[in-house]
C-alpha positions as CSV (number, residue, x, y, z in Angstrom):
1,M,16.7,14.1,33.9
2,L,16.9,17.4,32.9
3,S,17.9,18.4,29.4
4,H,19.5,21.8,28.9
5,P,17.5,25.0,28.3
6,S,19.2,25.7,25.2
7,E,18.6,29.8,26.2
8,R,20.2,29.4,28.9
9,F,23.4,27.3,27.3
10,S,26.6,28.9,25.5
11,H,29.9,26.8,25.7
12,E,31.2,29.8,24.7
13,A,32.2,30.7,27.6
14,L,33.8,27.0,28.2
15,L,36.0,27.0,25.0
16,K,37.7,30.0,25.2
17,A,38.7,28.9,28.3
18,A,40.0,25.9,27.3
19,T,42.1,27.8,24.3
20,D,42.8,30.4,26.5
21,A,44.6,28.1,28.8
22,V,46.7,26.6,26.0
23,T,47.7,30.5,25.1
24,A,49.6,31.0,28.8
25,A,50.8,27.9,28.7
26,V,52.8,27.8,25.2
27,N,53.7,31.5,26.4
28,T,55.2,30.4,29.6
29,K,59.0,30.9,30.5
30,F,59.3,27.4,31.7
31,P,62.7,26.1,33.5
32,L,65.3,24.0,31.3
33,D,65.7,20.9,32.1
34,E,69.4,20.1,30.8
35,L,69.0,16.7,30.6
36,L,66.1,16.8,28.9
37,G,67.5,19.9,26.4
38,P,65.3,22.9,25.6
39,E,63.2,21.5,22.9
40,L,62.2,18.2,24.9
41,S,62.0,20.6,28.4
42,R,59.6,23.0,26.4
43,L,57.5,20.2,24.7
44,I,57.0,18.7,28.0
45,S,56.5,21.4,30.1
46,I,53.8,22.9,27.9
47,S,52.4,19.2,28.1
48,A,52.4,19.4,32.0
49,S,51.1,22.7,32.3
50,V,47.9,22.4,30.2
51,V,46.9,18.4,31.8
52,K,47.1,21.0,35.1
53,R,45.1,23.5,33.6
54,H,42.4,20.7,32.5
55,G,42.3,20.2,36.2
56,I,40.6,23.9,36.7
57,L,38.7,23.4,33.5
58,L,36.8,20.6,34.9
59,E,35.7,23.2,37.4
60,K,34.2,25.8,35.3
61,A,32.8,22.8,32.6
62,F,30.5,21.7,36.3
63,V,29.6,24.6,36.9
64,E,28.2,26.3,33.5
65,A,26.7,22.3,33.4
66,L,24.8,22.2,36.9
67,K,23.6,25.9,36.4
68,A,22.6,25.7,32.6
69,S,20.1,22.6,33.9
70,G,18.1,24.9,35.7
71,R,17.3,23.6,39.0
72,F,20.7,24.1,41.0
73,E,21.9,27.4,42.5
74,V,26.4,26.6,42.7
75,L,28.2,28.2,44.5
76,H,32.3,27.8,43.1
77,N,34.8,27.8,45.5
78,P,32.9,28.8,48.9
79,T,34.8,29.5,52.2
80,I,33.6,26.7,54.6
81,P,35.2,26.9,58.0
82,I,35.6,23.5,60.2
83,T,34.9,23.0,63.9
84,A,37.2,21.1,66.4
85,S,34.4,18.8,67.0
86,A,34.1,18.0,63.2
87,D,37.7,17.5,63.1
88,G,37.6,15.0,65.9
89,L,34.5,13.5,64.7
90,V,36.0,12.3,61.6
91,S,39.4,11.3,63.1
92,S,37.9,8.2,65.3
93,N,34.6,7.4,64.1
94,T,33.4,4.5,60.9
95,A,31.6,6.5,58.0
96,E,28.8,4.9,59.0
97,C,28.6,6.9,62.2
98,L,29.4,9.9,61.1
99,A,26.4,8.9,58.6
100,R,24.0,9.7,61.1
101,L,25.5,12.9,62.0
102,S,24.9,16.7,61.0
103,L,26.8,19.6,63.5
104,R,26.0,22.9,64.1
105,Y,28.9,25.8,64.6
106,D,29.0,25.7,68.4
107,Q,32.5,26.9,68.5
108,P,34.8,28.6,66.8
109,A,36.3,26.9,64.0
110,V,40.0,25.6,64.1
111,R,40.5,26.2,59.7
112,S,38.6,26.1,56.9
113,V,38.4,24.6,53.2
114,N,38.2,26.5,50.4
115,Q,35.2,23.5,48.3
116,D,35.3,23.6,44.8
117,L,31.6,23.4,44.0
118,V,28.3,23.7,46.5
119,V,25.4,22.3,44.3
120,I,22.0,23.5,45.8
121,D,18.6,22.0,44.6
122,V,16.2,24.4,46.8
123,A,12.5,22.8,45.4
124,A,13.9,19.3,47.2
125,G,15.7,20.2,50.1
126,W,18.7,19.0,49.0
127,A,23.0,20.1,49.0
128,G,26.1,18.1,48.4
129,A,29.5,19.7,48.7
130,Y,32.3,18.5,45.8
131,A,35.6,18.4,45.7
132,V,36.8,18.2,41.2
133,K,39.9,15.8,41.4
134,R,40.5,14.6,37.3
135,G,42.0,11.9,38.6
136,G,44.9,10.5,36.1
137,G,46.5,8.8,38.5
138,D,46.8,7.7,42.6
139,M,47.0,11.0,44.7
140,G,49.2,9.2,47.6
141,P,48.8,8.8,51.3
142,R,50.2,12.4,51.7
143,L,47.6,14.0,49.2
144,R,44.5,11.9,49.7
145,K,44.5,11.7,53.6
146,P,43.9,15.3,54.1
147,L,41.0,15.2,51.1
148,E,39.3,12.5,53.0
149,R,39.2,14.3,56.0
150,D,38.2,17.9,54.6
151,V,35.3,16.1,52.2
152,A,34.0,13.9,55.7
153,S,34.4,16.7,58.2
154,V,32.5,19.0,55.0
155,R,29.6,17.1,55.2
156,L,29.5,17.0,58.8
157,L,28.6,20.9,58.7
158,L,27.4,21.3,55.4
159,R,24.1,21.8,56.7
160,S,24.3,23.9,59.3
161,Y,26.9,26.3,57.3
162,L,24.3,26.2,54.6
163,R,21.4,28.0,57.3
164,D,24.1,30.7,57.7
165,Q,24.0,31.9,54.2
166,S,19.7,31.9,54.0
167,Y,19.7,28.2,52.6
168,S,16.7,27.7,55.5
169,T,15.1,24.8,53.8
170,I,18.0,22.6,53.1
171,D,17.6,19.2,55.0
172,T,19.5,16.5,53.2
173,T,23.3,17.2,52.7
174,T,26.5,15.4,51.0
175,S,29.7,15.7,50.1
176,A,31.9,14.0,47.7
177,C,35.1,13.1,45.5
178,I,34.5,13.7,42.0
179,D,37.3,11.7,40.5
180,W,36.8,12.1,36.8
181,F,39.7,10.1,35.8
182,G,38.6,7.8,38.3
183,A,42.4,6.6,39.7
184,A,42.5,9.0,42.5
185,G,42.6,6.4,45.2
186,L,39.4,7.7,46.8
187,P,37.4,5.6,49.0
188,P,33.7,4.7,47.4
189,H,32.0,6.3,50.0
190,L,33.8,9.8,50.3
191,T,33.9,9.7,45.7
192,V,31.3,10.1,42.3
193,Q,33.7,8.5,39.5
194,G,33.1,9.6,36.5
195,P,30.7,7.8,34.2
196,D,28.2,8.5,37.1
197,V,28.1,12.0,36.9
198,D,25.0,12.6,34.9
199,A,22.8,10.1,37.5
200,H,24.3,11.2,40.5
201,F,22.8,15.6,39.8
202,G,20.1,13.9,37.7
203,V,21.6,16.2,34.7
204,P,23.6,16.3,31.5
205,V,27.3,17.2,32.8
206,I,29.4,14.9,31.0
207,A,28.4,16.0,27.4
208,T,29.6,19.5,28.8
209,V,32.6,18.5,30.3
210,E,33.9,15.8,27.2
211,L,33.1,19.3,25.0
212,M,35.4,21.3,26.7
213,T,38.3,18.5,27.1
214,R,38.2,17.5,23.2
215,H,38.5,21.2,22.4
216,L,41.6,21.3,24.8
217,R,43.0,18.4,23.3
218,Q,42.6,20.4,19.7
219,E,44.0,23.4,20.7
220,L,47.1,21.6,22.1
221,H,47.5,19.8,19.1
222,R,47.7,22.9,17.0
223,T,50.7,23.9,19.0
224,M,52.8,19.8,18.3
225,P,54.0,21.8,14.8
226,G,55.5,24.0,16.0
227,L,56.7,22.7,19.3
228,L,58.9,19.2,17.4
229,A,60.0,20.9,14.8
230,P,62.9,22.1,16.6
231,L,63.0,18.9,18.0
232,F,62.9,17.1,14.7
233,D,66.2,19.6,13.6
234,R,68.1,18.8,17.2
235,F,67.5,14.7,15.8
236,D,68.2,15.4,12.5
237,A,71.6,17.3,13.2
238,L,72.6,14.6,16.0
239,Q,71.9,11.3,13.3
240,S,73.5,13.9,10.9
241,S,76.9,14.6,13.0
242,S,79.7,12.8,12.2
243,M,81.6,13.6,15.8
244,S,80.2,12.0,18.4
245,P,81.6,12.8,22.2
246,S,84.3,10.8,23.7
247,R,85.8,11.0,26.8
248,K,89.2,12.0,25.7
249,D,87.2,15.7,24.4
250,I,86.7,16.5,28.5
251,N,89.4,18.2,30.1
252,P,89.5,16.7,33.4
253,D,90.9,20.3,35.1
254,E,88.1,22.2,33.4
255,M,85.4,19.8,34.8
256,M,87.2,20.8,38.1
257,D,87.2,24.0,37.7
258,G,85.7,25.0,35.0
259,G,83.5,27.8,35.8
260,R,80.5,26.3,36.1
261,E,80.2,28.3,39.9
262,P,78.3,31.2,39.3
263,N,76.8,30.9,43.0
264,A,79.9,29.3,44.5
265,K,80.4,31.5,47.7
266,S,83.5,32.6,49.9
267,P,84.2,30.1,52.8
268,I,84.4,33.4,54.6
269,D,80.6,34.0,54.0
270,G,80.0,30.9,57.1
271,I,76.3,30.2,56.1
272,Y,77.1,28.1,52.9
273,P,77.4,24.4,52.7
274,V,81.6,24.5,51.8
275,G,83.6,21.5,50.5
276,P,87.0,20.7,50.8
277,G,87.9,21.9,46.9
278,A,87.4,25.2,48.4
279,F,89.7,25.1,50.6
280,R,92.4,22.6,48.5
281,M,92.0,25.7,45.6
282,S,92.7,28.6,48.1
283,T,95.5,27.5,50.2
284,P,97.3,24.4,48.0
285,S,100.5,24.5,50.7
286,Q,98.4,24.0,53.6
287,T,96.3,20.7,52.6
288,H,98.9,18.7,53.9
289,P,100.9,20.4,55.4
290,A,102.5,17.1,57.3
291,A,103.2,15.3,54.4
292,S,105.4,18.8,53.5
293,T,107.2,19.9,56.5
294,V,108.0,15.9,57.8
295,P,111.1,14.4,56.8
296,R,110.1,10.6,56.7
297,A,112.5,8.5,58.5
298,V,114.2,6.5,55.6
299,G,115.2,2.6,56.3
300,Q,112.0,2.5,59.6
301,R,108.9,0.8,59.2
């Protein structure tokens, strides 16, 4: 396995990107979840935002580590056209059959795939296209199936695509999803698991990704005192309060009429959903005209 040449490799830009990711999340104004309340809502939103940004930083860490090895050229986020024949073959053939195929661009593209990484070893005549996924949980079929289709289609066309990009010596190609935490749920023939990354590429990558992840976690944890203090203050106030909400404190009329209708529209508009409440309040005498105008026959059933 190759080692990182020290003159080529610097983590400063990567660690700064991780720091900036946390700063950006903290400075983002998120929608308030009224069930959680402002303090807990902000804490959860910022944490979730950093988790999403970690996925983007994974790509950056892979690019840095692979380039620093001195072995690879790395294309970050290239757009690879997909032809109708590639789509058709992927949908109608097994993985074993597809493994023996490599297509040329003999027809116009019907769609395109924005690929996270294309890693090229010119000396070995090899290249691989990779989608980098954090893999913290099962993607579910709605997201997984299109990704499987993309990875398989790119595998068929990668050799031809790279030859169009002047990589004429590339004869062996592959494609995969790098499932960093291992829970994305993709099939094994389209997946490189996180612990297998170093062996797959033959250069150290995991150490760089773990360094970035530790730094990101530390930067997030630095924000916790400021995020937790208002939450603890709220909890202390609740515990010390002698007044607790009860049903008698709630005015039903206020719940019906009370001011929480900033987006209510007039029935005249016609395009908005209108419930019976609007008519009942605007024309109370017309709600049940029969009840107010027809005399009831006494003694009859």
